[in-house]
CHARMM internal coordinates of N, CA and C (Angstrom, degrees):
IC EDIT
DIST 1 N 1 CA 1.4527
DIST 1 CA 1 C 1.5652
ANGL 1 N 1 CA 1 C 108.49
DIST 1 C 2 N 1.2629
ANGL 1 CA 1 C 2 N 115.96
DIHE 1 N 1 CA 1 C 2 N 131.71
DIST 2 N 2 CA 1.4352
ANGL 1 C 2 N 2 CA 120.11
DIHE 1 CA 1 C 2 N 2 CA -178.03
DIST 2 CA 2 C 1.5501
ANGL 2 N 2 CA 2 C 111.90
DIHE 1 C 2 N 2 CA 2 C -88.78
DIST 2 C 3 N 1.3163
ANGL 2 CA 2 C 3 N 117.02
DIHE 2 N 2 CA 2 C 3 N 137.71
DIST 3 N 3 CA 1.4672
ANGL 2 C 3 N 3 CA 123.41
DIHE 2 CA 2 C 3 N 3 CA 178.31
DIST 3 CA 3 C 1.5220
ANGL 3 N 3 CA 3 C 110.62
DIHE 2 C 3 N 3 CA 3 C -101.85
DIST 3 C 4 N 1.3141
ANGL 3 CA 3 C 4 N 115.88
DIHE 3 N 3 CA 3 C 4 N 144.57
DIST 4 N 4 CA 1.4774
ANGL 3 C 4 N 4 CA 121.07
DIHE 3 CA 3 C 4 N 4 CA 176.44
DIST 4 CA 4 C 1.5352
ANGL 4 N 4 CA 4 C 106.11
DIHE 3 C 4 N 4 CA 4 C -118.06
DIST 4 C 5 N 1.3315
ANGL 4 CA 4 C 5 N 115.86
DIHE 4 N 4 CA 4 C 5 N 132.61
DIST 5 N 5 CA 1.4601
ANGL 4 C 5 N 5 CA 121.82
DIHE 4 CA 4 C 5 N 5 CA 174.58
DIST 5 CA 5 C 1.5195
ANGL 5 N 5 CA 5 C 107.06
DIHE 4 C 5 N 5 CA 5 C -88.25
DIST 5 C 6 N 1.3790
ANGL 5 CA 5 C 6 N 116.96
DIHE 5 N 5 CA 5 C 6 N 126.42
DIST 6 N 6 CA 1.4208
ANGL 5 C 6 N 6 CA 121.86
DIHE 5 CA 5 C 6 N 6 CA -176.30
DIST 6 CA 6 C 1.5357
ANGL 6 N 6 CA 6 C 109.86
DIHE 5 C 6 N 6 CA 6 C -130.59
DIST 6 C 7 N 1.3418
ANGL 6 CA 6 C 7 N 115.78
DIHE 6 N 6 CA 6 C 7 N 162.07
DIST 7 N 7 CA 1.4668
ANGL 6 C 7 N 7 CA 122.22
DIHE 6 CA 6 C 7 N 7 CA 174.72
DIST 7 CA 7 C 1.5472
ANGL 7 N 7 CA 7 C 107.37
DIHE 6 C 7 N 7 CA 7 C -123.15
DIST 7 C 8 N 1.3352
ANGL 7 CA 7 C 8 N 115.61
DIHE 7 N 7 CA 7 C 8 N 129.03
DIST 8 N 8 CA 1.4428
ANGL 7 C 8 N 8 CA 118.58
DIHE 7 CA 7 C 8 N 8 CA 179.50
DIST 8 CA 8 C 1.5430
ANGL 8 N 8 CA 8 C 110.92
DIHE 7 C 8 N 8 CA 8 C -85.36
DIST 8 C 9 N 1.2653
ANGL 8 CA 8 C 9 N 116.54
DIHE 8 N 8 CA 8 C 9 N 173.07
DIST 9 N 9 CA 1.4824
ANGL 8 C 9 N 9 CA 120.83
DIHE 8 CA 8 C 9 N 9 CA -177.76
DIST 9 CA 9 C 1.5225
ANGL 9 N 9 CA 9 C 114.50
DIHE 8 C 9 N 9 CA 9 C -62.91
DIST 9 C 10 N 1.3604
ANGL 9 CA 9 C 10 N 115.68
DIHE 9 N 9 CA 9 C 10 N -21.75
DIST 10 N 10 CA 1.4889
ANGL 9 C 10 N 10 CA 119.10
DIHE 9 CA 9 C 10 N 10 CA 175.79
DIST 10 CA 10 C 1.5028
ANGL 10 N 10 CA 10 C 112.42
DIHE 9 C 10 N 10 CA 10 C -85.99
DIST 10 C 11 N 1.3485
ANGL 10 CA 10 C 11 N 117.66
DIHE 10 N 10 CA 10 C 11 N -4.70
DIST 11 N 11 CA 1.4467
ANGL 10 C 11 N 11 CA 121.72
DIHE 10 CA 10 C 11 N 11 CA 176.46
DIST 11 CA 11 C 1.5076
ANGL 11 N 11 CA 11 C 114.51
DIHE 10 C 11 N 11 CA 11 C 97.64
DIST 11 C 12 N 1.3453
ANGL 11 CA 11 C 12 N 118.27
DIHE 11 N 11 CA 11 C 12 N 3.06
DIST 12 N 12 CA 1.4610
ANGL 11 C 12 N 12 CA 122.22
DIHE 11 CA 11 C 12 N 12 CA 177.61
DIST 12 CA 12 C 1.5195
ANGL 12 N 12 CA 12 C 110.30
DIHE 11 C 12 N 12 CA 12 C -72.58
DIST 12 C 13 N 1.2739
ANGL 12 CA 12 C 13 N 117.60
DIHE 12 N 12 CA 12 C 13 N 134.79
DIST 13 N 13 CA 1.4690
ANGL 12 C 13 N 13 CA 121.63
DIHE 12 CA 12 C 13 N 13 CA 178.22
DIST 13 CA 13 C 1.5276
ANGL 13 N 13 CA 13 C 106.94
DIHE 12 C 13 N 13 CA 13 C -108.89
DIST 13 C 14 N 1.3283
ANGL 13 CA 13 C 14 N 116.16
DIHE 13 N 13 CA 13 C 14 N 130.88
DIST 14 N 14 CA 1.4447
ANGL 13 C 14 N 14 CA 120.90
DIHE 13 CA 13 C 14 N 14 CA 179.60
DIST 14 CA 14 C 1.5359
ANGL 14 N 14 CA 14 C 110.52
DIHE 13 C 14 N 14 CA 14 C -155.56
DIST 14 C 15 N 1.3078
ANGL 14 CA 14 C 15 N 117.15
DIHE 14 N 14 CA 14 C 15 N 167.56
DIST 15 N 15 CA 1.4642
ANGL 14 C 15 N 15 CA 123.07
DIHE 14 CA 14 C 15 N 15 CA -179.28
DIST 15 CA 15 C 1.5154
ANGL 15 N 15 CA 15 C 108.71
DIHE 14 C 15 N 15 CA 15 C -105.41
DIST 15 C 16 N 1.3423
ANGL 15 CA 15 C 16 N 114.44
DIHE 15 N 15 CA 15 C 16 N 141.53
DIST 16 N 16 CA 1.4550
ANGL 15 C 16 N 16 CA 121.08
DIHE 15 CA 15 C 16 N 16 CA 177.64
DIST 16 CA 16 C 1.5134
ANGL 16 N 16 CA 16 C 110.30
DIHE 15 C 16 N 16 CA 16 C -132.62
DIST 16 C 17 N 1.3174
ANGL 16 CA 16 C 17 N 117.24
DIHE 16 N 16 CA 16 C 17 N 142.40
DIST 17 N 17 CA 1.4374
ANGL 16 C 17 N 17 CA 119.99
DIHE 16 CA 16 C 17 N 17 CA 178.56
DIST 17 CA 17 C 1.5130
ANGL 17 N 17 CA 17 C 112.79
DIHE 16 C 17 N 17 CA 17 C -86.27
DIST 17 C 18 N 1.3480
ANGL 17 CA 17 C 18 N 115.37
DIHE 17 N 17 CA 17 C 18 N -19.30
DIST 18 N 18 CA 1.4680
ANGL 17 C 18 N 18 CA 118.17
DIHE 17 CA 17 C 18 N 18 CA 176.17
DIST 18 CA 18 C 1.5006
ANGL 18 N 18 CA 18 C 110.71
DIHE 17 C 18 N 18 CA 18 C -123.95
DIST 18 C 19 N 1.3164
ANGL 18 CA 18 C 19 N 117.89
DIHE 18 N 18 CA 18 C 19 N 118.49
DIST 19 N 19 CA 1.4508
ANGL 18 C 19 N 19 CA 122.25
DIHE 18 CA 18 C 19 N 19 CA 176.33
DIST 19 CA 19 C 1.5268
ANGL 19 N 19 CA 19 C 106.17
DIHE 18 C 19 N 19 CA 19 C -117.55
DIST 19 C 20 N 1.3572
ANGL 19 CA 19 C 20 N 117.45
DIHE 19 N 19 CA 19 C 20 N 100.95
DIST 20 N 20 CA 1.4318
ANGL 19 C 20 N 20 CA 120.60
DIHE 19 CA 19 C 20 N 20 CA -171.06
DIST 20 CA 20 C 1.5176
ANGL 20 N 20 CA 20 C 117.73
DIHE 19 C 20 N 20 CA 20 C -47.95
DIST 20 C 21 N 1.3063
ANGL 20 CA 20 C 21 N 118.88
DIHE 20 N 20 CA 20 C 21 N 133.56
DIST 21 N 21 CA 1.4618
ANGL 20 C 21 N 21 CA 123.43
DIHE 20 CA 20 C 21 N 21 CA 176.69
DIST 21 CA 21 C 1.5163
ANGL 21 N 21 CA 21 C 114.41
DIHE 20 C 21 N 21 CA 21 C 56.11
DIST 21 C 22 N 1.3030
ANGL 21 CA 21 C 22 N 117.73
DIHE 21 N 21 CA 21 C 22 N 31.89
DIST 22 N 22 CA 1.4470
ANGL 21 C 22 N 22 CA 122.55
DIHE 21 CA 21 C 22 N 22 CA 179.29
DIST 22 CA 22 C 1.4940
ANGL 22 N 22 CA 22 C 112.14
DIHE 21 C 22 N 22 CA 22 C -62.77
DIST 22 C 23 N 1.3190
ANGL 22 CA 22 C 23 N 117.32
DIHE 22 N 22 CA 22 C 23 N -31.25
DIST 23 N 23 CA 1.4929
ANGL 22 C 23 N 23 CA 120.30
DIHE 22 CA 22 C 23 N 23 CA -175.59
DIST 23 CA 23 C 1.5051
ANGL 23 N 23 CA 23 C 112.35
DIHE 22 C 23 N 23 CA 23 C -70.39
DIST 23 C 24 N 1.3375
ANGL 23 CA 23 C 24 N 120.16
DIHE 23 N 23 CA 23 C 24 N -17.80
DIST 24 N 24 CA 1.4338
ANGL 23 C 24 N 24 CA 121.63
DIHE 23 CA 23 C 24 N 24 CA -178.88
DIST 24 CA 24 C 1.5218
ANGL 24 N 24 CA 24 C 113.60
DIHE 23 C 24 N 24 CA 24 C -73.77
DIST 24 C 25 N 1.3615
ANGL 24 CA 24 C 25 N 117.21
DIHE 24 N 24 CA 24 C 25 N -20.71
DIST 25 N 25 CA 1.4548
ANGL 24 C 25 N 25 CA 121.50
DIHE 24 CA 24 C 25 N 25 CA 176.88
DIST 25 CA 25 C 1.5201
ANGL 25 N 25 CA 25 C 113.70
DIHE 24 C 25 N 25 CA 25 C 82.17
DIST 25 C 26 N 1.2971
ANGL 25 CA 25 C 26 N 116.35
DIHE 25 N 25 CA 25 C 26 N 163.12
DIST 26 N 26 CA 1.4662
ANGL 25 C 26 N 26 CA 120.77
DIHE 25 CA 25 C 26 N 26 CA -177.51
DIST 26 CA 26 C 1.5018
ANGL 26 N 26 CA 26 C 114.44
DIHE 25 C 26 N 26 CA 26 C -70.73
DIST 26 C 27 N 1.3502
ANGL 26 CA 26 C 27 N 117.56
DIHE 26 N 26 CA 26 C 27 N -22.73
DIST 27 N 27 CA 1.4788
ANGL 26 C 27 N 27 CA 119.82
DIHE 26 CA 26 C 27 N 27 CA -179.66
DIST 27 CA 27 C 1.5245
ANGL 27 N 27 CA 27 C 113.84
DIHE 26 C 27 N 27 CA 27 C -69.44
DIST 27 C 28 N 1.3045
ANGL 27 CA 27 C 28 N 116.22
DIHE 27 N 27 CA 27 C 28 N -25.16
DIST 28 N 28 CA 1.4735
ANGL 27 C 28 N 28 CA 120.50
DIHE 27 CA 27 C 28 N 28 CA -175.19
DIST 28 CA 28 C 1.5035
ANGL 28 N 28 CA 28 C 111.85
DIHE 27 C 28 N 28 CA 28 C -87.07
DIST 28 C 29 N 1.3164
ANGL 28 CA 28 C 29 N 120.79
DIHE 28 N 28 CA 28 C 29 N -53.24
DIST 29 N 29 CA 1.4588
ANGL 28 C 29 N 29 CA 124.12
DIHE 28 CA 28 C 29 N 29 CA -174.15
DIST 29 CA 29 C 1.4998
ANGL 29 N 29 CA 29 C 114.12
DIHE 28 C 29 N 29 CA 29 C -122.69
DIST 29 C 30 N 1.3262
ANGL 29 CA 29 C 30 N 117.88
DIHE 29 N 29 CA 29 C 30 N 1.82
DIST 30 N 30 CA 1.4294
ANGL 29 C 30 N 30 CA 120.49
DIHE 29 CA 29 C 30 N 30 CA -173.77
DIST 30 CA 30 C 1.5302
ANGL 30 N 30 CA 30 C 111.51
DIHE 29 C 30 N 30 CA 30 C 89.75
DIST 30 C 31 N 1.2971
ANGL 30 CA 30 C 31 N 118.01
DIHE 30 N 30 CA 30 C 31 N 163.95
DIST 31 N 31 CA 1.4589
ANGL 30 C 31 N 31 CA 119.84
DIHE 30 CA 30 C 31 N 31 CA -173.64
DIST 31 CA 31 C 1.5429
ANGL 31 N 31 CA 31 C 113.52
DIHE 30 C 31 N 31 CA 31 C -80.24
DIST 31 C 32 N 1.2998
ANGL 31 CA 31 C 32 N 120.76
DIHE 31 N 31 CA 31 C 32 N -19.71
DIST 32 N 32 CA 1.4544
ANGL 31 C 32 N 32 CA 124.02
DIHE 31 CA 31 C 32 N 32 CA -173.83
DIST 32 CA 32 C 1.5333
ANGL 32 N 32 CA 32 C 113.92
DIHE 31 C 32 N 32 CA 32 C -86.34
DIST 32 C 33 N 1.3275
ANGL 32 CA 32 C 33 N 114.19
DIHE 32 N 32 CA 32 C 33 N 151.75
DIST 33 N 33 CA 1.4366
ANGL 32 C 33 N 33 CA 120.95
DIHE 32 CA 32 C 33 N 33 CA 175.42
DIST 33 CA 33 C 1.5012
ANGL 33 N 33 CA 33 C 109.08
DIHE 32 C 33 N 33 CA 33 C -139.13
DIST 33 C 34 N 1.3260
ANGL 33 CA 33 C 34 N 118.72
DIHE 33 N 33 CA 33 C 34 N 159.45
DIST 34 N 34 CA 1.4767
ANGL 33 C 34 N 34 CA 124.12
DIHE 33 CA 33 C 34 N 34 CA 178.10
DIST 34 CA 34 C 1.5394
ANGL 34 N 34 CA 34 C 106.05
DIHE 33 C 34 N 34 CA 34 C -94.97
DIST 34 C 35 N 1.3395
ANGL 34 CA 34 C 35 N 115.65
DIHE 34 N 34 CA 34 C 35 N 112.15
DIST 35 N 35 CA 1.4501
ANGL 34 C 35 N 35 CA 118.35
DIHE 34 CA 34 C 35 N 35 CA 176.98
DIST 35 CA 35 C 1.5189
ANGL 35 N 35 CA 35 C 109.11
DIHE 34 C 35 N 35 CA 35 C -138.28
DIST 35 C 36 N 1.3342
ANGL 35 CA 35 C 36 N 117.98
DIHE 35 N 35 CA 35 C 36 N 163.84
DIST 36 N 36 CA 1.4677
ANGL 35 C 36 N 36 CA 121.07
DIHE 35 CA 35 C 36 N 36 CA -179.57
DIST 36 CA 36 C 1.5217
ANGL 36 N 36 CA 36 C 109.53
DIHE 35 C 36 N 36 CA 36 C -83.02
DIST 36 C 37 N 1.3445
ANGL 36 CA 36 C 37 N 115.51
DIHE 36 N 36 CA 36 C 37 N 125.45
DIST 37 N 37 CA 1.4449
ANGL 36 C 37 N 37 CA 121.50
DIHE 36 CA 36 C 37 N 37 CA 179.02
DIST 37 CA 37 C 1.5422
ANGL 37 N 37 CA 37 C 108.44
DIHE 36 C 37 N 37 CA 37 C -83.13
DIST 37 C 38 N 1.3644
ANGL 37 CA 37 C 38 N 117.56
DIHE 37 N 37 CA 37 C 38 N 129.94
DIST 38 N 38 CA 1.4722
ANGL 37 C 38 N 38 CA 119.68
DIHE 37 CA 37 C 38 N 38 CA -178.92
DIST 38 CA 38 C 1.5198
ANGL 38 N 38 CA 38 C 111.52
DIHE 37 C 38 N 38 CA 38 C -73.52
DIST 38 C 39 N 1.2796
ANGL 38 CA 38 C 39 N 120.63
DIHE 38 N 38 CA 38 C 39 N -19.45
DIST 39 N 39 CA 1.4407
ANGL 38 C 39 N 39 CA 123.84
DIHE 38 CA 38 C 39 N 39 CA 179.56
DIST 39 CA 39 C 1.5506
ANGL 39 N 39 CA 39 C 114.56
DIHE 38 C 39 N 39 CA 39 C -78.58
DIST 39 C 40 N 1.3220
ANGL 39 CA 39 C 40 N 114.91
DIHE 39 N 39 CA 39 C 40 N -46.80
DIST 40 N 40 CA 1.4763
ANGL 39 C 40 N 40 CA 118.49
DIHE 39 CA 39 C 40 N 40 CA 179.92
DIST 40 CA 40 C 1.5517
ANGL 40 N 40 CA 40 C 112.91
DIHE 39 C 40 N 40 CA 40 C -103.40
DIST 40 C 41 N 1.3430
ANGL 40 CA 40 C 41 N 117.22
DIHE 40 N 40 CA 40 C 41 N -6.15
DIST 41 N 41 CA 1.4706
ANGL 40 C 41 N 41 CA 122.64
DIHE 40 CA 40 C 41 N 41 CA 175.61
DIST 41 CA 41 C 1.5293
ANGL 41 N 41 CA 41 C 114.03
DIHE 40 C 41 N 41 CA 41 C 61.21
DIST 41 C 42 N 1.3561
ANGL 41 CA 41 C 42 N 116.54
DIHE 41 N 41 CA 41 C 42 N 29.30
DIST 42 N 42 CA 1.4535
ANGL 41 C 42 N 42 CA 119.66
DIHE 41 CA 41 C 42 N 42 CA 176.83
DIST 42 CA 42 C 1.5063
ANGL 42 N 42 CA 42 C 110.04
DIHE 41 C 42 N 42 CA 42 C -126.47
DIST 42 C 43 N 1.3189
ANGL 42 CA 42 C 43 N 115.05
DIHE 42 N 42 CA 42 C 43 N 160.95
DIST 43 N 43 CA 1.4731
ANGL 42 C 43 N 43 CA 118.48
DIHE 42 CA 42 C 43 N 43 CA 173.45
DIST 43 CA 43 C 1.4982
ANGL 43 N 43 CA 43 C 107.80
DIHE 42 C 43 N 43 CA 43 C -71.10
DIST 43 C 44 N 1.2761
ANGL 43 CA 43 C 44 N 118.27
DIHE 43 N 43 CA 43 C 44 N 127.37
DIST 44 N 44 CA 1.4967
ANGL 43 C 44 N 44 CA 120.94
DIHE 43 CA 43 C 44 N 44 CA -177.40
DIST 44 CA 44 C 1.5462
ANGL 44 N 44 CA 44 C 106.91
DIHE 43 C 44 N 44 CA 44 C -137.54
DIST 44 C 45 N 1.3011
ANGL 44 CA 44 C 45 N 114.87
DIHE 44 N 44 CA 44 C 45 N 155.76
DIST 45 N 45 CA 1.4503
ANGL 44 C 45 N 45 CA 123.10
DIHE 44 CA 44 C 45 N 45 CA 172.29
DIST 45 CA 45 C 1.5525
ANGL 45 N 45 CA 45 C 105.16
DIHE 44 C 45 N 45 CA 45 C -74.32
DIST 45 C 46 N 1.3339
ANGL 45 CA 45 C 46 N 116.61
DIHE 45 N 45 CA 45 C 46 N 127.05
DIST 46 N 46 CA 1.4282
ANGL 45 C 46 N 46 CA 120.59
DIHE 45 CA 45 C 46 N 46 CA -178.61
DIST 46 CA 46 C 1.5302
ANGL 46 N 46 CA 46 C 110.65
DIHE 45 C 46 N 46 CA 46 C -129.82
DIST 46 C 47 N 1.2971
ANGL 46 CA 46 C 47 N 118.33
DIHE 46 N 46 CA 46 C 47 N 145.57
DIST 47 N 47 CA 1.4487
ANGL 46 C 47 N 47 CA 124.00
DIHE 46 CA 46 C 47 N 47 CA -179.23
DIST 47 CA 47 C 1.5659
ANGL 47 N 47 CA 47 C 107.59
DIHE 46 C 47 N 47 CA 47 C -127.21
DIST 47 C 48 N 1.3109
ANGL 47 CA 47 C 48 N 117.45
DIHE 47 N 47 CA 47 C 48 N 148.30
DIST 48 N 48 CA 1.4988
ANGL 47 C 48 N 48 CA 120.73
DIHE 47 CA 47 C 48 N 48 CA 176.03
DIST 48 CA 48 C 1.5154
ANGL 48 N 48 CA 48 C 109.01
DIHE 47 C 48 N 48 CA 48 C -62.68
DIST 48 C 49 N 1.3344
ANGL 48 CA 48 C 49 N 115.14
DIHE 48 N 48 CA 48 C 49 N 142.12
DIST 49 N 49 CA 1.4831
ANGL 48 C 49 N 49 CA 120.50
DIHE 48 CA 48 C 49 N 49 CA 175.13
DIST 49 CA 49 C 1.5027
ANGL 49 N 49 CA 49 C 107.50
DIHE 48 C 49 N 49 CA 49 C -88.30
DIST 49 C 50 N 1.3397
ANGL 49 CA 49 C 50 N 115.28
DIHE 49 N 49 CA 49 C 50 N 127.67
DIST 50 N 50 CA 1.4527
ANGL 49 C 50 N 50 CA 120.32
DIHE 49 CA 49 C 50 N 50 CA 178.54
DIST 50 CA 50 C 1.5446
ANGL 50 N 50 CA 50 C 108.52
DIHE 49 C 50 N 50 CA 50 C -98.71
DIST 50 C 51 N 1.3273
ANGL 50 CA 50 C 51 N 116.41
DIHE 50 N 50 CA 50 C 51 N 146.71
DIST 51 N 51 CA 1.4299
ANGL 50 C 51 N 51 CA 121.45
DIHE 50 CA 50 C 51 N 51 CA 177.82
DIST 51 CA 51 C 1.5349
ANGL 51 N 51 CA 51 C 110.70
DIHE 50 C 51 N 51 CA 51 C -69.74
DIST 51 C 52 N 1.3035
ANGL 51 CA 51 C 52 N 116.58
DIHE 51 N 51 CA 51 C 52 N 133.05
DIST 52 N 52 CA 1.4385
ANGL 51 C 52 N 52 CA 121.04
DIHE 51 CA 51 C 52 N 52 CA 179.12
DIST 52 CA 52 C 1.5550
ANGL 52 N 52 CA 52 C 109.71
DIHE 51 C 52 N 52 CA 52 C -83.11
DIST 52 C 53 N 1.2943
ANGL 52 CA 52 C 53 N 115.82
DIHE 52 N 52 CA 52 C 53 N 133.19
DIST 53 N 53 CA 1.4405
ANGL 52 C 53 N 53 CA 120.17
DIHE 52 CA 52 C 53 N 53 CA 177.88
DIST 53 CA 53 C 1.5397
ANGL 53 N 53 CA 53 C 108.84
DIHE 52 C 53 N 53 CA 53 C -94.30
DIST 53 C 54 N 1.3001
ANGL 53 CA 53 C 54 N 116.04
DIHE 53 N 53 CA 53 C 54 N 134.93
DIST 54 N 54 CA 1.4717
ANGL 53 C 54 N 54 CA 120.42
DIHE 53 CA 53 C 54 N 54 CA 178.20
DIST 54 CA 54 C 1.4768
ANGL 54 N 54 CA 54 C 113.42
DIHE 53 C 54 N 54 CA 54 C -103.38
END
COOR INIT
IC SEED 1 N 1 CA 1 C
IC BUILD
């Protein structure tokens, strides 16, 4: 099972095994999804964390 690292609207970074509708891509519905954050225990808008290039 593949994990996706995401950041919620509050700034918490965590890993999730299910990122709803990930296969549709950012061009179709945008990069964000509504998922429950394990840190603040609320439904939050979350986006995948991209690796920063130096």
